[in-house]
N, C-alpha and C positions, 0 to 999 in steps of 0.2 A: 121904620119896620128895613131898611139896609143897611143902618148901623145896627141892629140887632144883630142881624145875617151875618156882619163883620165881625163883630164880637163873640156870636158862637162859632162861626170858621177858626177865631183865632185862638180859643176853648179848644176845639178839637184838636188844630194843628198843635198846642204845644202836650197834648196828651199822648198823642202820636209819637211825638220826639222823644218823649220820656220813658215809652214805653219802649222806644229802640234802644236807647242808652241802656235800660235795664237788664234788656238781651243781650246785648253786646259787653257790658262787665260781668253779668252772670258767670260765663264760662268760664272766667280768669279766678273765679272764687275759688278757694283750699278748699277739697272735699271734707266732710266731716270726718274729726276724730274717732275713731273706734278702741276701745282699749279691751284688752283681754283680761281674766282672771288674773290675779297676782301670782298665782301658783304656777301660771305658764307665761309667765312676760319673759323676753327671749328664746322660747323655746323654737324650737324649729322640727320641720313635719322629719319624722326618722329618729327624733334624738328621744334620749333616755326618760327626759322628762316625760314628754310625750307618751311613748309607752307607758312608763309607770301611769297616766292616769287609766290605763287602757285596761289593768288588772286590777281580776275581783278585790274585794276587799272582804277576809271573813277571817273568823275565829282559829284559831291552830285547833286540829282537827286531836283525837287521842293516838299516842304512840302503839298501840295495842295491837300487832301485830308485825311489827319491824323487826327488821336484819337485814346483816348486810346483805345475807345470800340471795334477800328480792328483789335485788339490784347485779344479780352474777356473780358468780365464784370467783371472784377474784379479776385481775386486768383481762382485758379482751384481746385478740394477738391479731392485728392485721399486717399479712404478708410477712410471718414467722415474729415480729416485733410486737411486744408489747405495748400495753397503753404507757403505761408511767415512762418506757426506753423512750417512746416517742415525744411525749412532753418535755423531759430531760434534755431530748436534743433541738427540741423548738426552741427552749425558753433559756439555755445556758448558751455559752460562748465558748471557745478554743475545745467543741469538744470531741473527746477521742472514744470510739465507737470499735467492740470489739469482734470477731467471728463472729458470734453468737446474738448478735445485736442489742449486745450490752452497751451501755453509757458507762468507758470505765472513769474520766476525770471529764470536768469541765468546772467554768465558773459560773456563780450566780449571782447576779446584782438582785439582790431580794427585792420585790417590787415590795413586801411587807414592814421590812426594816428599816430599806436602803443599804444594808448591811453586802458588803463584798463575800461570797462563801465559795470557798474552792471544795469541787466535788469529789469525792474519788470513793471507790467500792469501797474503803476500808472504814469511810466514814458517811454510809451512806442516809445514814438517820438525820446527816444535817440539812438536807434539803428533802420534802416531803411534798406529793403531789396534794395540793388539797381541791378538795370539791368545794367550789366557790359557795353552792348553797349546798351545805350540809345536810347528806344522804337520809337520817333521820327527819331533818327538818324538810326534806322534800316530801319524805314520807306524810310527815303533818298537817300539807299542804298543797295534797292533790296528785304525789306521785302514789299512792296507794290506791288511785282510781287507774292509772295506766296500766297496760297489758306490761307481762314480765318483761318483753322484749323491748319496747319501748322505756323501762326501767334501764334495762341493759345498755341500751343507748347513750341513756342518759347521766351513769356513770361512767361513760367511756368517752364523752364527748369533749372534744378539744376544746369548745365553748366552756365548757362546766368545769375546766382545770386548768392549774396552774401550779408548775414548781415554785415554793415557796419555802423559806427558816422553817426548820422542825419546831422549832420550840413556840415559835407565833404560830405556828399550824395546831399544836397542842394547846393549847392557850384558847386558842378560838374556839374551838371542842364544835359542838352543833347549832353554835350562837346564828344570830341573823344579824342583821345591818341593826338592829334597834340595843343589840348587845355587844356587838363587836365590830369591830372597825381597824384596818391595819392602822398600827403607829405610825407610818410615813404618809402624812394626809397628802401630800402629792398626788398621792396614787388614789385617793379614796372616790373621785368621780369615775375613776376607771374600773372600780371594783365593783360601785352600785349599778354601774350600769353592767357590767357584764352579769351579777347576779340578776335585772329585769330581763336581758336577754333571753337567757335561761328559764326565766319562769313565763316570758312569753310563749316562748317555742316548745317547752312542753305541759302547758296548759295550768302553771301553778299559781295559788294567790299568796296574797301580803297580808299579814294582820293590818291593824289599823299603826301600831306601833310601829313594827316595821315599814308602811310607806311614809308616816311622817320622817321616821333619820332618813331614807334615802330622800324624800325630798329636801329635807335639811341641806344633804350634801350636795345637792343636784341646783341650789340653789347658787350655789358660786360657778356653776360651768352647764345655766339651760341648755348650750349646744353642744353637749358631750354627746358622740353620737353610739349609738348599740354598737359592739364588737360584731363580727358576721362570724 
């Protein structure tokens, strides 16, 4: 009887020691790995990739009713300076401004082509102000649902505007990311991120083809932040 009790006691002690060993080792085990969908690998909160996933995906609406005047009559003025000259002043270097708040000259390191452009009022068409999301394209992806005041704000928002090479801007036309991207590949991540930021701010949607094109660009820069 005593022998049997000693055997039982030995089994109990062995079991207790085994449980203590497991308890001590368990906290040192690495946590289970979790994986994210491939589309957002490396993405950060506040990144363009994350924001792209939040945009609504819909088909392009009809262009019916679109007119440039739906976004205001030309450039808006702020403290006597119109939006065009404000953006030229922001994006160029060695800028000279006259007493009427007009940019007379300056140099643009063009983000679309990578070329250096010497701007003067005599060749002002060499540098144009591009609506990153073309207004007609914006109209077909939700802007027609905005109020007129919101559309005027969109058309004059510095977030939506970039000083760029005139011919490149003309080539872009009203294309979206699925049909046109800047020739300078190094700028594409920033360009697409800016488009996404504008769409998020003004509740515009993307088409399926546009989203795929944007995601393809951002795959090379998953941490690309949204511009403010």
